[in-house]
C-alpha positions in Angstrom: -1.5 49.5 13.1 -4.1 51.5 11.8 -7.7 50.7 12.1 -9.2 50.8 8.6 -12.5 52.9 7.8 -15.4 50.5 8.6 -18.6 52.2 6.8 -18.6 51.2 2.7 -15.0 50.7 2.7 -14.4 47.5 0.6 -12.2 48.9 -2.2 -13.5 46.0 -4.3 -16.9 47.4 -4.1 -16.6 50.1 -6.9 -20.3 51.1 -6.2 -19.4 52.0 -2.8 -20.4 55.5 -1.9 -17.2 56.5 -0.3 -15.3 55.8 -3.6 -15.3 58.3 -6.4 -13.2 59.5 -9.4 -10.1 61.6 -9.1 -10.3 65.5 -8.5 -8.3 67.4 -11.1 -6.1 68.5 -8.1 -5.2 64.8 -7.4 -4.5 64.3 -11.0 -2.2 66.9 -11.1 -0.4 65.7 -8.0 -0.1 62.3 -9.2 1.5 63.7 -12.7 3.9 65.8 -10.7 5.0 62.6 -8.7 5.8 61.0 -12.0 3.0 58.4 -12.1 1.5 57.4 -15.3 -2.2 56.3 -16.0 -3.4 54.5 -19.0 -6.9 56.2 -18.5 -7.6 58.6 -15.5 -11.4 57.6 -15.9 -10.5 54.0 -14.8 -9.4 55.1 -11.6 -11.5 55.3 -8.2 -10.1 56.3 -5.0 -11.5 56.5 -1.4 -12.6 59.8 0.1 -9.3 60.0 2.2 -7.1 59.1 -0.7 -3.7 61.1 -0.4 -2.1 61.6 -3.9 1.2 62.8 -2.5 1.6 59.1 -1.0 1.7 57.5 -4.5 5.1 58.1 -6.5 6.6 56.7 -9.7 3.8 54.3 -10.4 2.1 53.1 -13.4 -1.7 52.2 -13.4 -3.4 50.3 -16.2 -7.1 49.1 -16.4 -9.4 49.4 -13.7 -7.7 50.5 -10.7 -9.4 51.4 -7.1 -7.5 52.8 -4.4 -8.4 52.7 -0.8 -7.5 55.2 2.1 -4.3 56.7 2.7 -2.6 58.9 5.2 0.8 60.1 6.5 2.8 57.8 8.8 4.2 53.8 8.9 2.8 50.8 8.7 4.3 48.2 10.9 4.3 44.5 10.9 6.3 43.0 13.8 9.6 44.6 13.7 9.1 45.7 10.0 8.0 49.2 9.5 7.4 51.2 6.0 5.5 54.3 5.1 2.1 54.3 3.8 1.3 54.6 0.1 2.5 53.5 -3.4 5.8 53.8 -4.8 7.8 52.5 -8.0 5.4 50.0 -8.8 3.1 48.9 -11.6 -0.7 47.9 -11.2 -3.1 46.5 -14.0 -6.7 45.9 -13.2 -6.0 45.9 -9.4 -8.0 46.8 -6.3 -5.8 48.4 -3.6 -7.0 48.2 0.3 -6.8 50.9 3.0 -3.3 52.0 4.5 -1.1 49.8 2.5 2.7 50.1 1.9 3.7 49.1 -1.5 7.2 49.9 -2.8 9.0 48.5 -5.7 6.4 45.9 -7.0 7.5 45.6 -10.4 4.5 43.9 -11.8 1.0 43.5 -10.3 -2.1 42.4 -12.2 -5.4 41.2 -11.7 -5.3 41.2 -8.0 -7.3 42.2 -5.0 -5.0 43.7 -2.2 -6.5 44.0 1.1 -6.1 46.4 4.1 -2.7 47.3 5.8 -0.7 45.0 3.5 3.1 45.4 3.2 4.6 44.6 -0.2 8.5 45.5 -0.8 10.5 44.4 -3.5 8.8 41.8 -5.4 9.1 41.3 -9.0 5.9 39.9 -10.0 2.3 39.2 -8.6 0.0 38.3 -11.5 -3.3 36.5 -12.1 -5.1 35.1 -14.8 -8.8 34.9 -15.2 -8.7 31.2 -15.1 -7.0 31.0 -11.9 -7.8 27.9 -9.8 -5.4 28.9 -6.8 -4.6 25.1 -6.3 -8.1 23.8 -6.5 -9.0 20.7 -8.2 -12.4 21.2 -9.2 -14.4 22.5 -12.1 -16.1 25.7 -12.7 -19.9 25.9 -13.5 -19.1 28.4 -16.1 -16.5 26.1 -17.8 -17.6 22.4 -17.3 -14.8 21.5 -19.8 -12.0 22.4 -17.7 -9.8 19.4 -16.7 -9.4 18.0 -13.6 -6.4 18.7 -11.7 -5.2 15.8 -9.4 -3.0 14.9 -6.7 -1.7 11.1 -7.2 -1.4 10.0 -3.4 0.0 6.6 -2.2 0.7 4.9 -5.7 2.5 6.6 -8.6 0.3 5.3 -11.2 -2.4 7.7 -10.2 -4.8 4.7 -9.1 -5.6 6.6 -5.8 -5.7 10.3 -7.4 -7.7 12.8 -5.4 -9.1 16.4 -6.1 -7.4 18.9 -3.9 -9.5 21.7 -2.7 -9.2 24.7 0.0 -10.3 23.3 3.5 -9.4 19.6 2.7 -8.9 17.5 5.8 -6.6 14.5 6.0 -9.9 12.2 6.6 -11.3 13.6 2.9 -7.9 12.3 1.5 -8.1 9.1 3.2 -11.6 8.4 2.1 -11.1 9.4 -1.5 -7.8 7.5 -2.0 -8.8 4.3 -0.1 -12.3 3.5 -1.5 -11.4 3.3 -5.0 -13.7 0.3 -5.5 -17.0 2.4 -5.0 -17.6 4.1 -8.2 -20.6 5.7 -6.7 -18.5 7.5 -4.0 -15.7 8.6 -6.1 -18.3 10.3 -8.5 -20.1 11.8 -5.4 -16.6 13.1 -4.1 -16.0 14.9 -7.7 -19.5 16.5 -7.4 -19.0 17.5 -3.8 -15.7 19.1 -4.7 -17.0 21.0 -7.8 -19.8 22.4 -5.8 -17.2 23.4 -2.8 -14.8 25.3 -5.0 -17.1 26.7 -7.8 -17.0 30.1 -5.9 -13.4 30.0 -5.5 -12.4 29.5 -9.1 -12.1 32.3 -11.9 -11.7 35.0 -9.6 -9.1 37.7 -8.9 -5.9 36.8 -7.0 -6.1 37.9 -3.3 -3.8 39.1 -0.8 -5.7 39.4 2.5 -5.4 42.0 5.2 -2.3 42.5 7.1 -0.1 40.2 4.7 3.7 41.0 4.4 5.3 40.1 1.2 9.1 41.3 0.7 12.3 40.4 -1.5 10.2 37.6 -3.5 10.3 36.8 -7.3 7.0 35.5 -8.6 3.7 34.9 -7.1 1.0 33.9 -9.6 -2.6 32.9 -9.3 -2.5 32.7 -5.7 -4.9 33.6 -2.7 -2.7 34.7 0.4 -4.6 34.8 3.6 -4.6 37.4 6.4 -1.3 38.1 8.1 0.5 35.6 6.3 4.3 36.6 5.9 6.2 35.7 2.8 10.0 36.7 2.5 12.5 35.8 0.1 10.6 33.1 -1.8 11.5 32.1 -5.6 8.1 31.0 -6.8 4.5 30.5 -5.7 2.3 29.6 -8.5 -1.4 28.3 -8.5 -1.6 28.1 -4.7 -3.8 29.0 -1.7 -2.3 29.8 1.5 -4.3 30.0 4.3 -3.5 32.4 7.3 -5.2 34.7 9.9 -4.3 36.6 12.9 -4.5 33.6 15.1 -2.3 31.1 13.1 0.0 33.0 10.7 1.4 31.1 7.9 4.8 32.1 6.8 6.9 31.0 3.6 10.6 31.7 3.8 13.7 31.8 1.8 13.9 30.4 -1.6 10.8 28.3 -1.5 9.2 27.3 -4.4 5.4 26.2 -4.2 3.2 25.2 -7.3 -0.2 23.8 -7.5 -0.4 23.6 -3.6 -2.9 24.3 -0.6 -1.1 25.1 2.7 -3.0 25.1 5.9 -3.2 27.4 8.7 -0.3 28.0 11.0 2.1 26.3 8.7 6.0 27.3 8.3 7.5 26.7 4.7 11.2 27.7 4.8 14.7 26.9 3.8 14.4 26.2 0.2 11.6 23.6 0.4 10.1 22.6 -2.8 6.3 21.7 -2.6 4.4 20.5 -5.9 0.9 19.3 -6.1 0.9 19.0 -2.2 -2.0 19.7 0.4 -0.9 20.4 3.8 -3.2 20.4 7.2 -2.7 23.0 9.9 0.4 23.7 11.9 2.8 21.6 9.4 6.5 22.7 9.0 8.7 22.0 6.2 12.3 23.2 5.7 15.8 22.4 4.7 15.4 21.9 0.9 12.8 19.3 1.6 11.1 18.2 -1.9 7.4 17.2 -1.8 5.4 16.4 -4.7 1.8 14.6 -5.1 1.2 14.3 -1.2 -0.9 15.3 1.6 1.0 16.4 4.7 -1.4 16.2 7.7 -1.6 18.4 10.5 1.5 18.9 13.1 3.9 17.5 11.0 7.7 18.6 10.8 9.4 17.9 7.8 13.2 18.8 6.8 16.3 17.6 4.7 14.1 14.7 2.8 12.1 13.8 -0.3 8.4 12.7 0.2 6.2 12.0 -3.3 3.0 10.2 -3.8 2.4 9.8 -0.1 -0.8 10.3 2.2 0.8 11.2 5.7 -1.5 11.4 8.6 -0.9 13.9 11.7 2.3 14.3 13.6 4.7 12.8 11.4 8.2 13.6 11.8 11.0 13.4 9.1 13.8 15.9 9.5 17.2 14.2 8.9 19.3 14.1 5.9 18.8 11.7 3.0 15.5 9.8 4.0 12.8 9.4 1.5 9.4 8.5 1.4 7.6 7.3 -1.8 4.2 5.8 -2.5 3.3 5.3 1.0 0.6 5.7 3.6 1.8 6.4 6.9 -0.6 6.6 9.6 1.0 9.5 11.3 2.5 9.7 15.1 5.9 8.4 13.0 9.4 9.2 12.6 11.7 8.5 9.7 15.1 8.3 10.7 18.4 9.5 8.4 18.9 7.4 5.5 15.4 5.3 5.6 14.2 4.5 1.9 10.6 3.7 2.5 9.3 2.9 -0.9 12.5 2.7 -2.9 12.5 -0.8 -4.3 9.9 -1.4 -6.9 9.9 -5.1 -7.5 7.0 -5.1 -9.9 7.0 -4.6 -13.6 5.4 -1.2 -13.2 6.0 1.7 -10.6 2.8 0.7 -9.0 3.9 -0.5 -5.7 2.4 0.7 -2.2 3.7 0.6 1.5 0.8 0.9 4.3 2.0 1.7 8.0 -0.3 2.5 10.4 0.3 4.9 13.0 3.4 4.7 15.1 5.9 3.9 12.1 9.5 4.2 13.2 11.9 2.6 10.7 15.3 3.1 11.8 18.8 4.6 10.1 19.2 3.4 6.7 16.4 1.1 6.4 14.7 -0.1 3.4 11.7 -2.1 2.4 10.4 -4.0 -0.5 6.9 -2.9 -2.0 4.2 -3.9 -1.1 4.7 -4.0 2.6 2.2 -3.5 5.5 3.0 -2.5 9.2 0.6 -2.6 12.1 0.7 0.4 14.5 3.8 1.4 16.3 6.2 -0.8 14.5 9.9 0.0 15.2 12.3 -1.3 12.7 16.0 -1.7 13.3 18.5 -0.6 10.8 18.6 -3.1 8.1 18.0 -3.5 4.3 15.0 -5.7 4.5 15.2 -8.0 1.6 11.7 -9.2 1.2 8.2 -8.0 1.6 6.8 -7.8 5.0 3.4 -7.8 6.4 3.9 -7.5 10.2 0.4 -8.0 12.1 2.0 -7.2 15.7 1.4 -3.6 17.0 3.7 -2.0 19.3 6.5 -4.5 18.0 10.4 -4.4 17.1 11.5 -6.0 13.8 15.0 -6.7 12.8 17.0 -8.6 10.1 19.1 -11.2 11.3 21.8 -11.4 8.5 24.0 -14.1 10.2 21.1 -16.6 10.5 19.0 -15.4 7.5 15.8 -14.9 9.4 13.3 -12.0 10.1 13.0 -11.4 14.0 10.1 -9.9 15.6 9.9 -8.9 19.2 5.9 -8.6 19.6 4.9 -6.1 22.3 8.5 -4.6 22.6 7.3 -0.9 23.5 5.5 -2.4 26.6 8.2 -4.9 27.6 11.3 -3.0 26.8 10.3 0.5 25.7 7.8 1.8 28.3 9.3 5.2 28.8 9.2 5.8 25.1 5.7 4.7 25.0 4.3 6.7 27.7 6.2 9.8 26.6 4.5 9.4 23.2 1.1 9.3 25.0 1.6 12.6 26.4 3.8 14.6 23.7 1.4 14.4 20.8 -1.3 16.1 22.6 1.0 18.6 23.9 2.5 19.6 20.8 -0.9 20.0 19.2 -1.0 24.0 19.2 -3.4 24.4 16.5 -6.2 27.0 16.8 -7.9 25.9 13.9 -8.5 22.3 14.7 -9.6 21.2 11.4 -8.9 17.5 11.4 -10.0 15.8 14.4 -7.0 13.7 15.9 -6.7 10.8 18.3 -3.5 11.5 20.1 -3.3 8.6 22.2 -1.3 5.8 21.0 -3.7 3.2 23.0 -7.2 3.8 21.1 -9.9 1.5 19.8 -7.7 1.0 16.6 -4.7 -0.3 18.1 -6.7 -2.3 20.9 -8.4 -4.1 17.9 -4.9 -4.7 16.4 -3.8 -6.1 19.8 -6.8 -8.5 19.7 -5.7 -9.6 16.2 -2.1 -10.2 17.5 -3.0 -12.4 20.4 -4.9 -14.6 18.0 -2.1 -14.8 15.8 0.6 -15.4 18.7 -1.9 -18.3 19.7 -2.0 -20.0 16.4 1.8 -19.8 15.8 2.3 -20.9 19.3 0.2 -23.8 18.8 1.8 -24.7 15.5 5.3 -24.8 17.1 4.3 -26.7 20.4 2.1 -29.2 18.2 5.2 -29.3 16.0 7.9 -30.3 18.5 5.4 -32.7 20.0 5.3 -34.5 16.6 1.5 -34.2 16.7 -0.2 -34.0 13.2 -3.5 -33.6 11.5 -4.6 -30.8 14.1 -7.9 -28.5 13.6 -7.4 -24.9 13.6 -9.3 -24.7 16.7 -7.1 -27.6 18.4 -3.8 -25.5 17.3 -5.2 -22.4 18.8 -6.1 -23.9 21.9 -2.6 -25.5 22.3 -1.1 -22.2 21.9 -3.2 -20.5 24.3 -2.5 -23.1 26.9 1.3 -22.8 26.2 1.2 -19.0 26.3 -1.1 -18.8 29.3 1.4 -21.0 31.2 4.5 -19.2 29.9 5.6 -22.6 28.4 7.3 -20.9 25.2 10.0 -18.1 25.0 11.5 -17.8 21.7 10.3 -19.8 18.7 11.4 -20.3 15.1 8.7 -21.3 12.4 8.5 -21.4 8.8 5.4 -19.3 7.6 4.3 -17.4 4.5 2.3 -15.0 6.2 4.7 -12.3 7.7 7.6 -12.4 5.1 7.4 -13.5 1.4 10.8 -15.1 1.7 11.1 -18.9 2.5 13.3 -18.3 5.4 12.3 -18.6 9.1 10.5 -16.1 11.4 12.0 -16.0 14.8 9.4 -14.7 17.5 11.1 -13.2 20.6 9.7 -13.6 24.3 5.9 -14.6 22.9 4.8 -15.4 26.4 5.9 -12.2 27.8 4.2 -10.4 24.8 1.0 -12.4 25.1 0.7 -11.7 28.7 1.7 -8.0 28.2 -0.6 -7.6 25.2 -3.4 -8.8 27.4 -2.5 -6.8 30.4 -2.4 -3.6 28.3 -6.1 -4.4 27.4 -7.3 -4.9 30.9 -5.8 -1.5 31.8 -6.8 0.6 28.8 -10.4 -0.9 29.1 -10.7 -0.5 32.8 -9.3 3.1 32.5 -12.0 3.9 29.9 -14.9 2.4 32.2 -13.8 4.2 35.4 -13.0 7.9 33.4 -16.1 8.7 31.7 -19.1 9.4 33.9 -21.3 7.8 31.7 -20.1 4.5 32.9 -21.5 5.6 36.3 -24.8 5.6 35.1 -24.9 1.8 33.9 -27.0 -0.1 36.6 -27.4 -3.0 34.5 -24.7 -4.6 32.4 -26.9 -7.3 30.9 -27.4 -5.4 27.6 -23.7 -5.0 27.1 -22.3 -8.1 24.7 -19.3 -9.2 23.1 -20.0 -8.0 19.7 -16.9 -7.2 17.8 -16.3 -4.1 15.7 -13.4 -3.3 13.3 -12.0 0.2 13.8 -10.2 2.5 11.3 -7.8 5.1 11.4 -9.5 7.7 8.9 -7.2 10.7 8.7 -6.2 10.8 12.4 -9.8 10.4 13.7 -10.8 6.9 14.8 -13.8 5.5 13.4 -15.9 2.4 14.1 -16.3 0.6 10.9 -19.9 0.2 11.0 -20.3 4.1 11.6 -17.8 4.9 8.8 -19.9 2.6 6.5 -22.9 4.8 7.4 -21.2 8.0 6.8 -20.3 6.8 3.2 -23.8 6.1 2.5 -24.9 9.5 3.6 -22.4 10.9 1.4 -23.6 8.8 -1.4 -27.2 9.1 -1.3 -28.2 11.9 1.1 -28.9 15.1 -1.3 -28.3 17.4 1.7 -24.6 16.6 1.7 -23.6 19.1 -1.0 -20.3 20.6 -0.1 -17.3 19.3 1.8 -18.1 21.3 5.1 -21.5 19.3 5.0 -19.0 16.4 5.2 -17.0 17.8 7.7 -19.9 18.3 10.0 -20.5 14.6 10.1 -17.1 14.1 11.2 -17.9 16.3 14.2 -21.1 14.7 14.9 -19.5 11.2 15.0 -16.7 12.7 17.5 -19.6 13.8 19.7 -20.3 9.9 20.4 -16.7 8.9 20.2 -16.2 8.4 24.0 -19.7 6.2 24.3 -18.4 4.0 21.4 -15.0 3.6 23.4 -16.8 2.6 26.7 -19.0 0.2 24.6 -15.6 -1.3 23.3 -14.0 -1.4 26.6 -17.0 -3.6 28.2 -16.6 -5.9 25.2 -12.9 -6.2 25.5 -13.3 -7.5 28.9 -15.8 -10.1 27.7 -13.4 -11.1 24.9 -10.5 -11.4 27.4 -12.6 -13.5 29.6 -13.3 -16.2 26.9 -16.3 -17.8 26.0 -18.2 -17.4 29.3 -19.7 -15.4 30.5 -20.7 -13.7 27.4 -22.1 -10.7 29.1 -20.6 -8.3 31.8 -21.1 -9.4 35.4 -19.8 -8.2 38.8 -17.3 -11.2 39.1 -15.8 -10.2 35.8 -15.3 -6.6 36.4 -14.0 -7.2 39.8 -11.4 -9.4 38.5 -10.7 -6.9 35.9 -10.2 -4.1 38.1 -7.9 -6.1 40.0 -5.7 -7.1 37.1 -5.8 -3.4 36.1 -4.2 -2.2 39.6 -1.4 -4.4 39.1 -0.9 -3.3 35.5 -0.8 0.4 36.9 2.2 -0.7 38.9 3.6 -2.5 36.2 3.5 0.5 34.0 4.9 2.8 36.5 7.9 0.2 37.2 8.8 -0.4 33.5 8.5 3.3 32.8 11.0 4.2 35.5 13.3 1.2 34.8 13.5 1.6 31.0 14.5 5.4 31.9 17.0 4.4 34.5 19.2 2.4 32.0 20.4 5.8 30.7 21.7 6.7 34.2 23.1 3.3 35.2 24.5 1.6 31.7 28.3 1.9 31.9 28.6 3.0 28.3 26.2 5.7 29.2 27.9 7.0 32.3 31.5 6.8 30.9 31.5 10.1 29.4 30.6 11.8 32.6 33.2 11.9 35.5 30.7 12.4 38.4 27.1 12.0 39.2 26.6 15.5 39.5 27.9 16.3 36.1 25.7 13.7 34.6 22.8 15.1 36.5 23.5 18.7 35.3 23.4 17.1 31.9 20.5 15.0 31.7 18.6 16.2 34.5 18.1 14.9 38.0 16.4 11.4 37.5 13.7 12.2 40.4 12.6 15.4 38.4 12.2 13.4 35.2 8.7 14.8 33.9 7.3 11.7 32.1 8.0 9.4 34.9 6.4 11.6 37.5 3.5 12.2 34.9 3.2 8.6 34.6 3.1 7.8 38.3 0.5 10.3 39.0 -1.7 9.1 36.2 -1.5 5.5 37.6 -2.3 6.5 41.1 -5.3 8.6 39.6 -6.5 5.5 37.7 -6.3 3.5 41.0 -8.2 6.1 42.8 -10.9 5.9 40.2 -11.0 2.1 40.1 -11.6 2.1 43.8 -14.4 4.7 43.7 -16.3 2.9 41.1 -15.9 -0.4 42.8 -16.9 0.9 46.0 -19.7 2.7 44.6 -21.4 -0.1 42.3 -19.6 -3.4 43.2 -18.9 -3.6 46.7 
């Protein structure tokens, strides 16, 4: 590629000293090459303009043309001669060393340096173009807002899209509908952010390649973007640069959308009123509308509408659709899943909310409104009633034969540890973003899910107490007595499976069957011990704590805000700053607040870890002391061994189950297909991690507690 001129070379700067009118000789050459011009006086060219490289073109209005030279422009394996050929331009600025051939109609466009355009029917821009942004301009305050209707089809959670929008922005805007002051500020901040982006010419930035495409209207295309064989791109911003190229492929239709850096939109995908994060892949005739698709998501062969999807969502099988939902990311929808299909109100105003790690199985369907705790796995079923599942890391199933809902609390830890640990590693490994944008907590165990586990423990104790007192024929018990009875029963592993009738989890009147509740209760507690001790011994800051008396058992709520985990009181302070701090004028100002909070995130996690140990220990003591830490460390060591063992055992089933091995004639054949069991990277990584945690525990204990 040729290095463009560096001094006074911006073709859009018509007053630049290196741009000039055409000479008479250049005019003659252009005429000889069958070019036609509305007015020669409206054309300005760069000093090193070469008229012999312009053939059979038509120019209307103000035209600026950059430097040209003999040779070829190559992008990857695509090579074309420099120059302008067989094309029509109206009020355009054309950069240096471009290769444009058979562009049938191009109006009101800024074309950057070293751009390739080949066989394109139309690239046009109007003077009121918005490029997918939803704000208003200062010059035209009467312009109607252009909204994206997230989560609810009735528009009650609508937001304004803008270039650079993060998933956290969309979450805050769509969630806090009861705060009219905040909503008004969001509109003002959006207007201020986009005012300089609206009403300009469309842009094709340096190094972009556009080929064999039909129509591009009112669109900004970023550096090094690749657009090939697209059908329609209208009112869009496509962010791209030399570090993270965005590609738009065959038969794609994009309308009223903003595409992030490093995205791939391919194979007939249709996006309308959509904002994506960075590193998003959409393909195979997917149809998406009125949605935010966050970073690192992969979508194919499906339909999504009116949804807010947080980072690392996967939905790439045929016939699934996701409507009117908030999905917390790190999720996977199987083939045939119909999430949000059953409206059972008088209007299409239902919603489904699922925290991160939502995994509905094949052909699952749910009733509006339903809500799911983090890492809920749903067995294949048509769930007949609304569900509010409070148990994280659980499996739910519909028992049609006995007409009951089954829930396995802590299923991921007791029966699926290999998949859980693999998830802990894979999300961070798959995050290849160079422009981080949205801050993401990749670990399934974080303050938000730990907080959910504590809530699940309390619910298990209450349900266990209700069941025990019921079968013991005790009545007129206080809530505290019920919880105490349940705590004792679970602590002593007196209960296994229980069937109870409660209206809290499923709307119907059928019973709820809770599976292995004592095992789940103990495993939940073990995981909290392991997580908390891991936080304490892993951060250097904890080694500086000499006096634990200031650490209390004050509890905080935690919220997954677009992929970044916020302590609720900190998030409340953020919202207050947005509402009342005049220095917060644009969305980049808000994004800096996200970054500032992230710098204190590890400290807040450490504080929560100490609080967790106090809560697990009960009412006494209310502060951290030496004996409490020693006890927690001992439990954590044991849990490290349990995690390693459960991870290995859950994977070993794939090598020993007779119905898994029946397709192999020998162990060697199975080993060649599945890989040697001893070389399993997840198992080995888990063992290494657990050994390292034990070493850190011993180091911490020897330094401070011996």
